[in-house]
mmCIF file of the protein (N, C-alpha, C, O) and its ligand, coordinates in Angstrom:
data_MODEL
# 
_entry.id   MODEL 
# 
loop_
_entity.id 
_entity.type 
_entity.pdbx_number_of_molecules 
1 polymer     1 
2 non-polymer 1 
# 
_entity_poly.entity_id                      1 
_entity_poly.type                           'polypeptide(L)' 
_entity_poly.nstd_linkage                   no 
_entity_poly.nstd_monomer                   no 
_entity_poly.pdbx_seq_one_letter_code       MLMARLLARMPDLRQRVQTEHVPDAHGNCQECGVAQWPCELYEIASRADELQLSA 
_entity_poly.pdbx_seq_one_letter_code_can   MLMARLLARMPDLRQRVQTEHVPDAHGNCQECGVAQWPCELYEIASRADELQLSA 
_entity_poly.pdbx_strand_id                 A 
# 
loop_
_entity_poly_seq.entity_id 
_entity_poly_seq.num 
_entity_poly_seq.mon_id 
_entity_poly_seq.hetero 
1 1  MET n 
1 2  LEU n 
1 3  MET n 
1 4  ALA n 
1 5  ARG n 
1 6  LEU n 
1 7  LEU n 
1 8  ALA n 
1 9  ARG n 
1 10 MET n 
1 11 PRO n 
1 12 ASP n 
1 13 LEU n 
1 14 ARG n 
1 15 GLN n 
1 16 ARG n 
1 17 VAL n 
1 18 GLN n 
1 19 THR n 
1 20 GLU n 
1 21 HIS n 
1 22 VAL n 
1 23 PRO n 
1 24 ASP n 
1 25 ALA n 
1 26 HIS n 
1 27 GLY n 
1 28 ASN n 
1 29 CYS n 
1 30 GLN n 
1 31 GLU n 
1 32 CYS n 
1 33 GLY n 
1 34 VAL n 
1 35 ALA n 
1 36 GLN n 
1 37 TRP n 
1 38 PRO n 
1 39 CYS n 
1 40 GLU n 
1 41 LEU n 
1 42 TYR n 
1 43 GLU n 
1 44 ILE n 
1 45 ALA n 
1 46 SER n 
1 47 ARG n 
1 48 ALA n 
1 49 ASP n 
1 50 GLU n 
1 51 LEU n 
1 52 GLN n 
1 53 LEU n 
1 54 SER n 
1 55 ALA n 
# 
loop_
_struct_asym.id 
_struct_asym.entity_id 
A 1 
B 2 
# 
loop_
_chem_comp.id 
_chem_comp.type 
_chem_comp.mon_nstd_flag 
ALA 'L-peptide linking' y 
ARG 'L-peptide linking' y 
ASN 'L-peptide linking' y 
ASP 'L-peptide linking' y 
CYS 'L-peptide linking' y 
GLN 'L-peptide linking' y 
GLU 'L-peptide linking' y 
GLY 'peptide linking'   y 
HIS 'L-peptide linking' y 
ILE 'L-peptide linking' y 
LEU 'L-peptide linking' y 
MET 'L-peptide linking' y 
PRO 'L-peptide linking' y 
SER 'L-peptide linking' y 
THR 'L-peptide linking' y 
TRP 'L-peptide linking' y 
TYR 'L-peptide linking' y 
VAL 'L-peptide linking' y 
ZN  non-polymer         . 
# 
_pdbx_entity_nonpoly.entity_id   2 
_pdbx_entity_nonpoly.name        ? 
_pdbx_entity_nonpoly.comp_id     ZN 
# 
_pdbx_nonpoly_scheme.asym_id         B 
_pdbx_nonpoly_scheme.entity_id       2 
_pdbx_nonpoly_scheme.mon_id          ZN 
_pdbx_nonpoly_scheme.ndb_seq_num     1 
_pdbx_nonpoly_scheme.pdb_seq_num     101 
_pdbx_nonpoly_scheme.auth_seq_num    101 
_pdbx_nonpoly_scheme.pdb_mon_id      ZN 
_pdbx_nonpoly_scheme.auth_mon_id     ZN 
_pdbx_nonpoly_scheme.pdb_strand_id   A 
_pdbx_nonpoly_scheme.pdb_ins_code    . 
# 
loop_
_atom_site.group_PDB 
_atom_site.id 
_atom_site.type_symbol 
_atom_site.label_atom_id 
_atom_site.label_alt_id 
_atom_site.label_comp_id 
_atom_site.label_asym_id 
_atom_site.label_entity_id 
_atom_site.label_seq_id 
_atom_site.pdbx_PDB_ins_code 
_atom_site.Cartn_x 
_atom_site.Cartn_y 
_atom_site.Cartn_z 
_atom_site.occupancy 
_atom_site.B_iso_or_equiv 
_atom_site.pdbx_formal_charge 
_atom_site.auth_seq_id 
_atom_site.auth_comp_id 
_atom_site.auth_asym_id 
_atom_site.auth_atom_id 
_atom_site.pdbx_PDB_model_num 
ATOM   1   N  N  . MET A 1 1  ? -10.914 8.208   -1.982  1.00 0.00 ? 1   MET A N  1 
ATOM   2   C  CA . MET A 1 1  ? -10.365 8.091   -0.689  1.00 0.00 ? 1   MET A CA 1 
ATOM   3   C  C  . MET A 1 1  ? -9.241  9.087   -0.448  1.00 0.00 ? 1   MET A C  1 
ATOM   4   O  O  . MET A 1 1  ? -8.303  9.166   -1.241  1.00 0.00 ? 1   MET A O  1 
ATOM   5   N  N  . LEU A 1 2  ? -9.323  9.810   0.585   1.00 0.00 ? 2   LEU A N  1 
ATOM   6   C  CA . LEU A 1 2  ? -8.318  10.937  0.835   1.00 0.00 ? 2   LEU A CA 1 
ATOM   7   C  C  . LEU A 1 2  ? -6.910  10.325  0.977   1.00 0.00 ? 2   LEU A C  1 
ATOM   8   O  O  . LEU A 1 2  ? -5.985  10.840  0.349   1.00 0.00 ? 2   LEU A O  1 
ATOM   9   N  N  . MET A 1 3  ? -6.703  9.299   1.736   1.00 0.00 ? 3   MET A N  1 
ATOM   10  C  CA . MET A 1 3  ? -5.358  8.745   1.904   1.00 0.00 ? 3   MET A CA 1 
ATOM   11  C  C  . MET A 1 3  ? -4.762  8.343   0.579   1.00 0.00 ? 3   MET A C  1 
ATOM   12  O  O  . MET A 1 3  ? -3.577  8.574   0.339   1.00 0.00 ? 3   MET A O  1 
ATOM   13  N  N  . ALA A 1 4  ? -5.553  7.750   -0.282  1.00 0.00 ? 4   ALA A N  1 
ATOM   14  C  CA . ALA A 1 4  ? -5.052  7.283   -1.583  1.00 0.00 ? 4   ALA A CA 1 
ATOM   15  C  C  . ALA A 1 4  ? -4.637  8.531   -2.395  1.00 0.00 ? 4   ALA A C  1 
ATOM   16  O  O  . ALA A 1 4  ? -3.610  8.542   -3.073  1.00 0.00 ? 4   ALA A O  1 
ATOM   17  N  N  . ARG A 1 5  ? -5.486  9.587   -2.295  1.00 0.00 ? 5   ARG A N  1 
ATOM   18  C  CA . ARG A 1 5  ? -5.110  10.771  -3.063  1.00 0.00 ? 5   ARG A CA 1 
ATOM   19  C  C  . ARG A 1 5  ? -3.834  11.446  -2.567  1.00 0.00 ? 5   ARG A C  1 
ATOM   20  O  O  . ARG A 1 5  ? -3.066  12.018  -3.341  1.00 0.00 ? 5   ARG A O  1 
ATOM   21  N  N  . LEU A 1 6  ? -3.629  11.360  -1.228  1.00 0.00 ? 6   LEU A N  1 
ATOM   22  C  CA . LEU A 1 6  ? -2.436  11.940  -0.637  1.00 0.00 ? 6   LEU A CA 1 
ATOM   23  C  C  . LEU A 1 6  ? -1.231  11.108  -1.108  1.00 0.00 ? 6   LEU A C  1 
ATOM   24  O  O  . LEU A 1 6  ? -0.214  11.657  -1.530  1.00 0.00 ? 6   LEU A O  1 
ATOM   25  N  N  . LEU A 1 7  ? -1.365  9.772   -1.028  1.00 0.00 ? 7   LEU A N  1 
ATOM   26  C  CA . LEU A 1 7  ? -0.273  8.934   -1.413  1.00 0.00 ? 7   LEU A CA 1 
ATOM   27  C  C  . LEU A 1 7  ? 0.074   9.030   -2.948  1.00 0.00 ? 7   LEU A C  1 
ATOM   28  O  O  . LEU A 1 7  ? 1.210   8.825   -3.378  1.00 0.00 ? 7   LEU A O  1 
ATOM   29  N  N  . ALA A 1 8  ? -0.970  9.348   -3.708  1.00 0.00 ? 8   ALA A N  1 
ATOM   30  C  CA . ALA A 1 8  ? -0.735  9.503   -5.136  1.00 0.00 ? 8   ALA A CA 1 
ATOM   31  C  C  . ALA A 1 8  ? 0.226   10.653  -5.424  1.00 0.00 ? 8   ALA A C  1 
ATOM   32  O  O  . ALA A 1 8  ? 0.873   10.700  -6.470  1.00 0.00 ? 8   ALA A O  1 
ATOM   33  N  N  . ARG A 1 9  ? 0.303   11.606  -4.437  1.00 0.00 ? 9   ARG A N  1 
ATOM   34  C  CA . ARG A 1 9  ? 1.196   12.709  -4.660  1.00 0.00 ? 9   ARG A CA 1 
ATOM   35  C  C  . ARG A 1 9  ? 2.593   12.508  -3.993  1.00 0.00 ? 9   ARG A C  1 
ATOM   36  O  O  . ARG A 1 9  ? 3.499   13.335  -4.087  1.00 0.00 ? 9   ARG A O  1 
ATOM   37  N  N  . MET A 1 10 ? 2.676   11.369  -3.332  1.00 0.00 ? 10  MET A N  1 
ATOM   38  C  CA . MET A 1 10 ? 3.956   11.016  -2.659  1.00 0.00 ? 10  MET A CA 1 
ATOM   39  C  C  . MET A 1 10 ? 4.467   9.644   -3.158  1.00 0.00 ? 10  MET A C  1 
ATOM   40  O  O  . MET A 1 10 ? 4.371   8.645   -2.446  1.00 0.00 ? 10  MET A O  1 
ATOM   41  N  N  . PRO A 1 11 ? 4.992   9.615   -4.354  1.00 0.00 ? 11  PRO A N  1 
ATOM   42  C  CA . PRO A 1 11 ? 5.459   8.341   -4.925  1.00 0.00 ? 11  PRO A CA 1 
ATOM   43  C  C  . PRO A 1 11 ? 6.488   7.657   -4.094  1.00 0.00 ? 11  PRO A C  1 
ATOM   44  O  O  . PRO A 1 11 ? 6.498   6.427   -4.045  1.00 0.00 ? 11  PRO A O  1 
ATOM   45  N  N  . ASP A 1 12 ? 7.355   8.371   -3.437  1.00 0.00 ? 12  ASP A N  1 
ATOM   46  C  CA . ASP A 1 12 ? 8.393   7.745   -2.536  1.00 0.00 ? 12  ASP A CA 1 
ATOM   47  C  C  . ASP A 1 12 ? 7.778   6.934   -1.478  1.00 0.00 ? 12  ASP A C  1 
ATOM   48  O  O  . ASP A 1 12 ? 8.148   5.777   -1.278  1.00 0.00 ? 12  ASP A O  1 
ATOM   49  N  N  . LEU A 1 13 ? 6.831   7.511   -0.779  1.00 0.00 ? 13  LEU A N  1 
ATOM   50  C  CA . LEU A 1 13 ? 6.205   6.878   0.312   1.00 0.00 ? 13  LEU A CA 1 
ATOM   51  C  C  . LEU A 1 13 ? 5.367   5.661   -0.180  1.00 0.00 ? 13  LEU A C  1 
ATOM   52  O  O  . LEU A 1 13 ? 5.335   4.583   0.414   1.00 0.00 ? 13  LEU A O  1 
ATOM   53  N  N  . ARG A 1 14 ? 4.690   5.945   -1.330  1.00 0.00 ? 14  ARG A N  1 
ATOM   54  C  CA . ARG A 1 14 ? 3.826   4.811   -1.871  1.00 0.00 ? 14  ARG A CA 1 
ATOM   55  C  C  . ARG A 1 14 ? 4.745   3.639   -2.205  1.00 0.00 ? 14  ARG A C  1 
ATOM   56  O  O  . ARG A 1 14 ? 4.424   2.491   -1.897  1.00 0.00 ? 14  ARG A O  1 
ATOM   57  N  N  . GLN A 1 15 ? 5.873   3.919   -2.826  1.00 0.00 ? 15  GLN A N  1 
ATOM   58  C  CA . GLN A 1 15 ? 6.823   2.834   -3.215  1.00 0.00 ? 15  GLN A CA 1 
ATOM   59  C  C  . GLN A 1 15 ? 7.342   2.097   -1.937  1.00 0.00 ? 15  GLN A C  1 
ATOM   60  O  O  . GLN A 1 15 ? 7.494   0.876   -1.939  1.00 0.00 ? 15  GLN A O  1 
ATOM   61  N  N  . ARG A 1 16 ? 7.602   2.851   -0.883  1.00 0.00 ? 16  ARG A N  1 
ATOM   62  C  CA . ARG A 1 16 ? 8.029   2.219   0.361   1.00 0.00 ? 16  ARG A CA 1 
ATOM   63  C  C  . ARG A 1 16 ? 7.024   1.239   0.938   1.00 0.00 ? 16  ARG A C  1 
ATOM   64  O  O  . ARG A 1 16 ? 7.338   0.121   1.345   1.00 0.00 ? 16  ARG A O  1 
ATOM   65  N  N  . VAL A 1 17 ? 5.786   1.739   0.947   1.00 0.00 ? 17  VAL A N  1 
ATOM   66  C  CA . VAL A 1 17 ? 4.707   0.942   1.496   1.00 0.00 ? 17  VAL A CA 1 
ATOM   67  C  C  . VAL A 1 17 ? 4.589   -0.362  0.669   1.00 0.00 ? 17  VAL A C  1 
ATOM   68  O  O  . VAL A 1 17 ? 4.466   -1.454  1.224   1.00 0.00 ? 17  VAL A O  1 
ATOM   69  N  N  . GLN A 1 18 ? 4.632   -0.215  -0.677  1.00 0.00 ? 18  GLN A N  1 
ATOM   70  C  CA . GLN A 1 18 ? 4.476   -1.479  -1.527  1.00 0.00 ? 18  GLN A CA 1 
ATOM   71  C  C  . GLN A 1 18 ? 5.684   -2.348  -1.457  1.00 0.00 ? 18  GLN A C  1 
ATOM   72  O  O  . GLN A 1 18 ? 5.606   -3.528  -1.798  1.00 0.00 ? 18  GLN A O  1 
ATOM   73  N  N  . THR A 1 19 ? 6.854   -1.796  -1.009  1.00 0.00 ? 19  THR A N  1 
ATOM   74  C  CA . THR A 1 19 ? 8.030   -2.629  -0.817  1.00 0.00 ? 19  THR A CA 1 
ATOM   75  C  C  . THR A 1 19 ? 8.039   -3.353  0.474   1.00 0.00 ? 19  THR A C  1 
ATOM   76  O  O  . THR A 1 19 ? 8.454   -4.511  0.531   1.00 0.00 ? 19  THR A O  1 
ATOM   77  N  N  . GLU A 1 20 ? 7.578   -2.690  1.563   1.00 0.00 ? 20  GLU A N  1 
ATOM   78  C  CA . GLU A 1 20 ? 7.670   -3.236  2.902   1.00 0.00 ? 20  GLU A CA 1 
ATOM   79  C  C  . GLU A 1 20 ? 6.445   -4.020  3.298   1.00 0.00 ? 20  GLU A C  1 
ATOM   80  O  O  . GLU A 1 20 ? 6.545   -4.950  4.098   1.00 0.00 ? 20  GLU A O  1 
ATOM   81  N  N  . HIS A 1 21 ? 5.296   -3.672  2.765   1.00 0.00 ? 21  HIS A N  1 
ATOM   82  C  CA . HIS A 1 21 ? 4.060   -4.369  3.102   1.00 0.00 ? 21  HIS A CA 1 
ATOM   83  C  C  . HIS A 1 21 ? 3.857   -5.513  2.168   1.00 0.00 ? 21  HIS A C  1 
ATOM   84  O  O  . HIS A 1 21 ? 3.022   -5.400  1.270   1.00 0.00 ? 21  HIS A O  1 
ATOM   85  N  N  . VAL A 1 22 ? 4.557   -6.608  2.306   1.00 0.00 ? 22  VAL A N  1 
ATOM   86  C  CA . VAL A 1 22 ? 4.448   -7.746  1.480   1.00 0.00 ? 22  VAL A CA 1 
ATOM   87  C  C  . VAL A 1 22 ? 4.044   -8.945  2.330   1.00 0.00 ? 22  VAL A C  1 
ATOM   88  O  O  . VAL A 1 22 ? 4.297   -8.959  3.534   1.00 0.00 ? 22  VAL A O  1 
ATOM   89  N  N  . PRO A 1 23 ? 3.420   -9.946  1.723   1.00 0.00 ? 23  PRO A N  1 
ATOM   90  C  CA . PRO A 1 23 ? 3.055   -11.130 2.550   1.00 0.00 ? 23  PRO A CA 1 
ATOM   91  C  C  . PRO A 1 23 ? 4.239   -11.987 3.048   1.00 0.00 ? 23  PRO A C  1 
ATOM   92  O  O  . PRO A 1 23 ? 5.225   -12.149 2.328   1.00 0.00 ? 23  PRO A O  1 
ATOM   93  N  N  . ASP A 1 24 ? 4.151   -12.512 4.223   1.00 0.00 ? 24  ASP A N  1 
ATOM   94  C  CA . ASP A 1 24 ? 5.123   -13.470 4.677   1.00 0.00 ? 24  ASP A CA 1 
ATOM   95  C  C  . ASP A 1 24 ? 4.706   -14.898 4.334   1.00 0.00 ? 24  ASP A C  1 
ATOM   96  O  O  . ASP A 1 24 ? 3.765   -15.100 3.566   1.00 0.00 ? 24  ASP A O  1 
ATOM   97  N  N  . ALA A 1 25 ? 5.393   -15.879 4.891   1.00 0.00 ? 25  ALA A N  1 
ATOM   98  C  CA . ALA A 1 25 ? 5.060   -17.269 4.502   1.00 0.00 ? 25  ALA A CA 1 
ATOM   99  C  C  . ALA A 1 25 ? 3.619   -17.662 4.980   1.00 0.00 ? 25  ALA A C  1 
ATOM   100 O  O  . ALA A 1 25 ? 3.038   -18.605 4.442   1.00 0.00 ? 25  ALA A O  1 
ATOM   101 N  N  . HIS A 1 26 ? 3.063   -16.961 5.959   1.00 0.00 ? 26  HIS A N  1 
ATOM   102 C  CA . HIS A 1 26 ? 1.808   -17.348 6.445   1.00 0.00 ? 26  HIS A CA 1 
ATOM   103 C  C  . HIS A 1 26 ? 0.681   -16.528 5.766   1.00 0.00 ? 26  HIS A C  1 
ATOM   104 O  O  . HIS A 1 26 ? -0.489  -16.693 6.109   1.00 0.00 ? 26  HIS A O  1 
ATOM   105 N  N  . GLY A 1 27 ? 1.025   -15.665 4.826   1.00 0.00 ? 27  GLY A N  1 
ATOM   106 C  CA . GLY A 1 27 ? -0.011  -14.846 4.203   1.00 0.00 ? 27  GLY A CA 1 
ATOM   107 C  C  . GLY A 1 27 ? -0.370  -13.644 4.991   1.00 0.00 ? 27  GLY A C  1 
ATOM   108 O  O  . GLY A 1 27 ? -1.425  -13.052 4.764   1.00 0.00 ? 27  GLY A O  1 
ATOM   109 N  N  . ASN A 1 28 ? 0.512   -13.234 5.964   1.00 0.00 ? 28  ASN A N  1 
ATOM   110 C  CA . ASN A 1 28 ? 0.220   -11.985 6.735   1.00 0.00 ? 28  ASN A CA 1 
ATOM   111 C  C  . ASN A 1 28 ? 1.163   -10.952 6.246   1.00 0.00 ? 28  ASN A C  1 
ATOM   112 O  O  . ASN A 1 28 ? 2.228   -11.268 5.715   1.00 0.00 ? 28  ASN A O  1 
ATOM   113 N  N  . CYS A 1 29 ? 0.778   -9.674  6.421   1.00 0.00 ? 29  CYS A N  1 
ATOM   114 C  CA . CYS A 1 29 ? 1.728   -8.594  6.096   1.00 0.00 ? 29  CYS A CA 1 
ATOM   115 C  C  . CYS A 1 29 ? 2.947   -8.628  6.978   1.00 0.00 ? 29  CYS A C  1 
ATOM   116 O  O  . CYS A 1 29 ? 2.862   -8.705  8.203   1.00 0.00 ? 29  CYS A O  1 
ATOM   117 N  N  . GLN A 1 30 ? 4.069   -8.571  6.327   1.00 0.00 ? 30  GLN A N  1 
ATOM   118 C  CA . GLN A 1 30 ? 5.320   -8.625  7.015   1.00 0.00 ? 30  GLN A CA 1 
ATOM   119 C  C  . GLN A 1 30 ? 5.543   -7.383  7.913   1.00 0.00 ? 30  GLN A C  1 
ATOM   120 O  O  . GLN A 1 30 ? 6.142   -7.470  8.985   1.00 0.00 ? 30  GLN A O  1 
ATOM   121 N  N  . GLU A 1 31 ? 5.068   -6.299  7.465   1.00 0.00 ? 31  GLU A N  1 
ATOM   122 C  CA . GLU A 1 31 ? 5.304   -5.014  8.168   1.00 0.00 ? 31  GLU A CA 1 
ATOM   123 C  C  . GLU A 1 31 ? 4.255   -4.810  9.309   1.00 0.00 ? 31  GLU A C  1 
ATOM   124 O  O  . GLU A 1 31 ? 4.594   -4.322  10.388  1.00 0.00 ? 31  GLU A O  1 
ATOM   125 N  N  . CYS A 1 32 ? 3.049   -5.174  9.057   1.00 0.00 ? 32  CYS A N  1 
ATOM   126 C  CA . CYS A 1 32 ? 1.976   -4.978  10.023  1.00 0.00 ? 32  CYS A CA 1 
ATOM   127 C  C  . CYS A 1 32 ? 1.974   -6.171  11.049  1.00 0.00 ? 32  CYS A C  1 
ATOM   128 O  O  . CYS A 1 32 ? 1.370   -6.060  12.116  1.00 0.00 ? 32  CYS A O  1 
ATOM   129 N  N  . GLY A 1 33 ? 2.619   -7.246  10.728  1.00 0.00 ? 33  GLY A N  1 
ATOM   130 C  CA . GLY A 1 33 ? 2.669   -8.372  11.671  1.00 0.00 ? 33  GLY A CA 1 
ATOM   131 C  C  . GLY A 1 33 ? 1.455   -9.238  11.546  1.00 0.00 ? 33  GLY A C  1 
ATOM   132 O  O  . GLY A 1 33 ? 1.445   -10.170 10.743  1.00 0.00 ? 33  GLY A O  1 
ATOM   133 N  N  . VAL A 1 34 ? 0.397   -8.953  12.340  1.00 0.00 ? 34  VAL A N  1 
ATOM   134 C  CA . VAL A 1 34 ? -0.728  -9.805  12.467  1.00 0.00 ? 34  VAL A CA 1 
ATOM   135 C  C  . VAL A 1 34 ? -1.773  -9.603  11.350  1.00 0.00 ? 34  VAL A C  1 
ATOM   136 O  O  . VAL A 1 34 ? -2.588  -10.484 11.074  1.00 0.00 ? 34  VAL A O  1 
ATOM   137 N  N  . ALA A 1 35 ? -1.725  -8.446  10.735  1.00 0.00 ? 35  ALA A N  1 
ATOM   138 C  CA . ALA A 1 35 ? -2.742  -8.185  9.723   1.00 0.00 ? 35  ALA A CA 1 
ATOM   139 C  C  . ALA A 1 35 ? -2.655  -9.079  8.568   1.00 0.00 ? 35  ALA A C  1 
ATOM   140 O  O  . ALA A 1 35 ? -1.569  -9.496  8.167   1.00 0.00 ? 35  ALA A O  1 
ATOM   141 N  N  . GLN A 1 36 ? -3.839  -9.401  7.992   1.00 0.00 ? 36  GLN A N  1 
ATOM   142 C  CA . GLN A 1 36 ? -3.812  -10.242 6.815   1.00 0.00 ? 36  GLN A CA 1 
ATOM   143 C  C  . GLN A 1 36 ? -3.374  -9.432  5.577   1.00 0.00 ? 36  GLN A C  1 
ATOM   144 O  O  . GLN A 1 36 ? -3.678  -8.243  5.473   1.00 0.00 ? 36  GLN A O  1 
ATOM   145 N  N  . TRP A 1 37 ? -2.710  -10.035 4.708   1.00 0.00 ? 37  TRP A N  1 
ATOM   146 C  CA . TRP A 1 37 ? -2.301  -9.361  3.447   1.00 0.00 ? 37  TRP A CA 1 
ATOM   147 C  C  . TRP A 1 37 ? -3.263  -9.594  2.344   1.00 0.00 ? 37  TRP A C  1 
ATOM   148 O  O  . TRP A 1 37 ? -3.758  -10.717 2.245   1.00 0.00 ? 37  TRP A O  1 
ATOM   149 N  N  . PRO A 1 38 ? -3.586  -8.662  1.502   1.00 0.00 ? 38  PRO A N  1 
ATOM   150 C  CA . PRO A 1 38 ? -3.129  -7.232  1.475   1.00 0.00 ? 38  PRO A CA 1 
ATOM   151 C  C  . PRO A 1 38 ? -3.683  -6.477  2.668   1.00 0.00 ? 38  PRO A C  1 
ATOM   152 O  O  . PRO A 1 38 ? -4.880  -6.522  2.949   1.00 0.00 ? 38  PRO A O  1 
ATOM   153 N  N  . CYS A 1 39 ? -2.780  -5.771  3.378   1.00 0.00 ? 39  CYS A N  1 
ATOM   154 C  CA . CYS A 1 39 ? -3.236  -4.996  4.536   1.00 0.00 ? 39  CYS A CA 1 
ATOM   155 C  C  . CYS A 1 39 ? -3.782  -3.617  4.043   1.00 0.00 ? 39  CYS A C  1 
ATOM   156 O  O  . CYS A 1 39 ? -3.667  -3.237  2.878   1.00 0.00 ? 39  CYS A O  1 
ATOM   157 N  N  . GLU A 1 40 ? -4.366  -2.928  5.003   1.00 0.00 ? 40  GLU A N  1 
ATOM   158 C  CA . GLU A 1 40 ? -4.960  -1.617  4.590   1.00 0.00 ? 40  GLU A CA 1 
ATOM   159 C  C  . GLU A 1 40 ? -4.022  -0.669  3.875   1.00 0.00 ? 40  GLU A C  1 
ATOM   160 O  O  . GLU A 1 40 ? -4.392  -0.012  2.902   1.00 0.00 ? 40  GLU A O  1 
ATOM   161 N  N  . LEU A 1 41 ? -2.804  -0.612  4.377   1.00 0.00 ? 41  LEU A N  1 
ATOM   162 C  CA . LEU A 1 41 ? -1.867  0.298   3.811   1.00 0.00 ? 41  LEU A CA 1 
ATOM   163 C  C  . LEU A 1 41 ? -1.522  -0.082  2.328   1.00 0.00 ? 41  LEU A C  1 
ATOM   164 O  O  . LEU A 1 41 ? -1.434  0.763   1.437   1.00 0.00 ? 41  LEU A O  1 
ATOM   165 N  N  . TYR A 1 42 ? -1.341  -1.371  2.150   1.00 0.00 ? 42  TYR A N  1 
ATOM   166 C  CA . TYR A 1 42 ? -1.010  -1.806  0.801   1.00 0.00 ? 42  TYR A CA 1 
ATOM   167 C  C  . TYR A 1 42 ? -2.182  -1.516  -0.133  1.00 0.00 ? 42  TYR A C  1 
ATOM   168 O  O  . TYR A 1 42 ? -1.988  -1.052  -1.257  1.00 0.00 ? 42  TYR A O  1 
ATOM   169 N  N  . GLU A 1 43 ? -3.401  -1.791  0.338   1.00 0.00 ? 43  GLU A N  1 
ATOM   170 C  CA . GLU A 1 43 ? -4.590  -1.430  -0.472  1.00 0.00 ? 43  GLU A CA 1 
ATOM   171 C  C  . GLU A 1 43 ? -4.610  0.004   -0.810  1.00 0.00 ? 43  GLU A C  1 
ATOM   172 O  O  . GLU A 1 43 ? -4.887  0.337   -1.962  1.00 0.00 ? 43  GLU A O  1 
ATOM   173 N  N  . ILE A 1 44 ? -4.344  0.869   0.082   1.00 0.00 ? 44  ILE A N  1 
ATOM   174 C  CA . ILE A 1 44 ? -4.352  2.322   -0.116  1.00 0.00 ? 44  ILE A CA 1 
ATOM   175 C  C  . ILE A 1 44 ? -3.287  2.725   -1.152  1.00 0.00 ? 44  ILE A C  1 
ATOM   176 O  O  . ILE A 1 44 ? -3.539  3.572   -2.010  1.00 0.00 ? 44  ILE A O  1 
ATOM   177 N  N  . ALA A 1 45 ? -2.087  2.104   -1.061  1.00 0.00 ? 45  ALA A N  1 
ATOM   178 C  CA . ALA A 1 45 ? -1.050  2.400   -2.000  1.00 0.00 ? 45  ALA A CA 1 
ATOM   179 C  C  . ALA A 1 45 ? -1.430  1.882   -3.372  1.00 0.00 ? 45  ALA A C  1 
ATOM   180 O  O  . ALA A 1 45 ? -1.070  2.529   -4.355  1.00 0.00 ? 45  ALA A O  1 
ATOM   181 N  N  . SER A 1 46 ? -2.115  0.789   -3.514  1.00 0.00 ? 46  SER A N  1 
ATOM   182 C  CA . SER A 1 46 ? -2.512  0.306   -4.806  1.00 0.00 ? 46  SER A CA 1 
ATOM   183 C  C  . SER A 1 46 ? -3.524  1.209   -5.386  1.00 0.00 ? 46  SER A C  1 
ATOM   184 O  O  . SER A 1 46 ? -3.498  1.495   -6.583  1.00 0.00 ? 46  SER A O  1 
ATOM   185 N  N  . ARG A 1 47 ? -4.436  1.674   -4.557  1.00 0.00 ? 47  ARG A N  1 
ATOM   186 C  CA . ARG A 1 47 ? -5.419  2.625   -5.048  1.00 0.00 ? 47  ARG A CA 1 
ATOM   187 C  C  . ARG A 1 47 ? -4.788  3.966   -5.496  1.00 0.00 ? 47  ARG A C  1 
ATOM   188 O  O  . ARG A 1 47 ? -5.256  4.608   -6.437  1.00 0.00 ? 47  ARG A O  1 
ATOM   189 N  N  . ALA A 1 48 ? -3.763  4.343   -4.824  1.00 0.00 ? 48  ALA A N  1 
ATOM   190 C  CA . ALA A 1 48 ? -3.034  5.563   -5.168  1.00 0.00 ? 48  ALA A CA 1 
ATOM   191 C  C  . ALA A 1 48 ? -2.422  5.378   -6.550  1.00 0.00 ? 48  ALA A C  1 
ATOM   192 O  O  . ALA A 1 48 ? -2.439  6.291   -7.376  1.00 0.00 ? 48  ALA A O  1 
ATOM   193 N  N  . ASP A 1 49 ? -1.882  4.188   -6.793  1.00 0.00 ? 49  ASP A N  1 
ATOM   194 C  CA . ASP A 1 49 ? -1.314  3.858   -8.144  1.00 0.00 ? 49  ASP A CA 1 
ATOM   195 C  C  . ASP A 1 49 ? -2.378  4.035   -9.276  1.00 0.00 ? 49  ASP A C  1 
ATOM   196 O  O  . ASP A 1 49 ? -2.120  4.576   -10.351 1.00 0.00 ? 49  ASP A O  1 
ATOM   197 N  N  . GLU A 1 50 ? -3.556  3.544   -8.946  1.00 0.00 ? 50  GLU A N  1 
ATOM   198 C  CA . GLU A 1 50 ? -4.632  3.618   -9.966  1.00 0.00 ? 50  GLU A CA 1 
ATOM   199 C  C  . GLU A 1 50 ? -5.035  5.081   -10.178 1.00 0.00 ? 50  GLU A C  1 
ATOM   200 O  O  . GLU A 1 50 ? -5.281  5.521   -11.301 1.00 0.00 ? 50  GLU A O  1 
ATOM   201 N  N  . LEU A 1 51 ? -5.096  5.833   -9.044  1.00 0.00 ? 51  LEU A N  1 
ATOM   202 C  CA . LEU A 1 51 ? -5.460  7.252   -9.241  1.00 0.00 ? 51  LEU A CA 1 
ATOM   203 C  C  . LEU A 1 51 ? -4.502  7.990   -10.101 1.00 0.00 ? 51  LEU A C  1 
ATOM   204 O  O  . LEU A 1 51 ? -4.884  8.855   -10.890 1.00 0.00 ? 51  LEU A O  1 
ATOM   205 N  N  . GLN A 1 52 ? -3.198  7.636   -9.943  1.00 0.00 ? 52  GLN A N  1 
ATOM   206 C  CA . GLN A 1 52 ? -2.183  8.370   -10.697 1.00 0.00 ? 52  GLN A CA 1 
ATOM   207 C  C  . GLN A 1 52 ? -2.183  7.923   -12.132 1.00 0.00 ? 52  GLN A C  1 
ATOM   208 O  O  . GLN A 1 52 ? -1.866  8.724   -13.011 1.00 0.00 ? 52  GLN A O  1 
ATOM   209 N  N  . LEU A 1 53 ? -2.521  6.693   -12.413 1.00 0.00 ? 53  LEU A N  1 
ATOM   210 C  CA . LEU A 1 53 ? -2.618  6.210   -13.809 1.00 0.00 ? 53  LEU A CA 1 
ATOM   211 C  C  . LEU A 1 53 ? -3.828  6.945   -14.499 1.00 0.00 ? 53  LEU A C  1 
ATOM   212 O  O  . LEU A 1 53 ? -3.769  7.268   -15.686 1.00 0.00 ? 53  LEU A O  1 
ATOM   213 N  N  . SER A 1 54 ? -4.864  7.182   -13.755 1.00 0.00 ? 54  SER A N  1 
ATOM   214 C  CA . SER A 1 54 ? -6.027  7.842   -14.405 1.00 0.00 ? 54  SER A CA 1 
ATOM   215 C  C  . SER A 1 54 ? -5.945  9.337   -14.336 1.00 0.00 ? 54  SER A C  1 
ATOM   216 O  O  . SER A 1 54 ? -6.800  10.002  -14.921 1.00 0.00 ? 54  SER A O  1 
ATOM   217 N  N  . ALA A 1 55 ? -4.955  9.931   -13.649 1.00 0.00 ? 55  ALA A N  1 
ATOM   218 C  CA . ALA A 1 55 ? -4.906  11.403  -13.533 1.00 0.00 ? 55  ALA A CA 1 
ATOM   219 C  C  . ALA A 1 55 ? -4.441  12.036  -14.874 1.00 0.00 ? 55  ALA A C  1 
ATOM   220 O  O  . ALA A 1 55 ? -4.338  13.258  -14.977 1.00 0.00 ? 55  ALA A O  1 
HETATM 221 ZN ZN . ZN  B 2 .  ? 0.928   -3.879  6.123   1.00 0.00 2 101 ZN  A ZN 1 
# 
């Protein structure tokens, strides 16, 4: 996935996504609001983590 590969090269942004996109008391992403957690951005950041580990 292109977005994950881009994020893998931007550890600062990746870390910010993983810090801000966390579930609230209702299980929704705090940053996206209505989106269910894990949201798309958090998933992409997680995948970027995996990409970097295997790089
Ligand atoms: Zn989110």
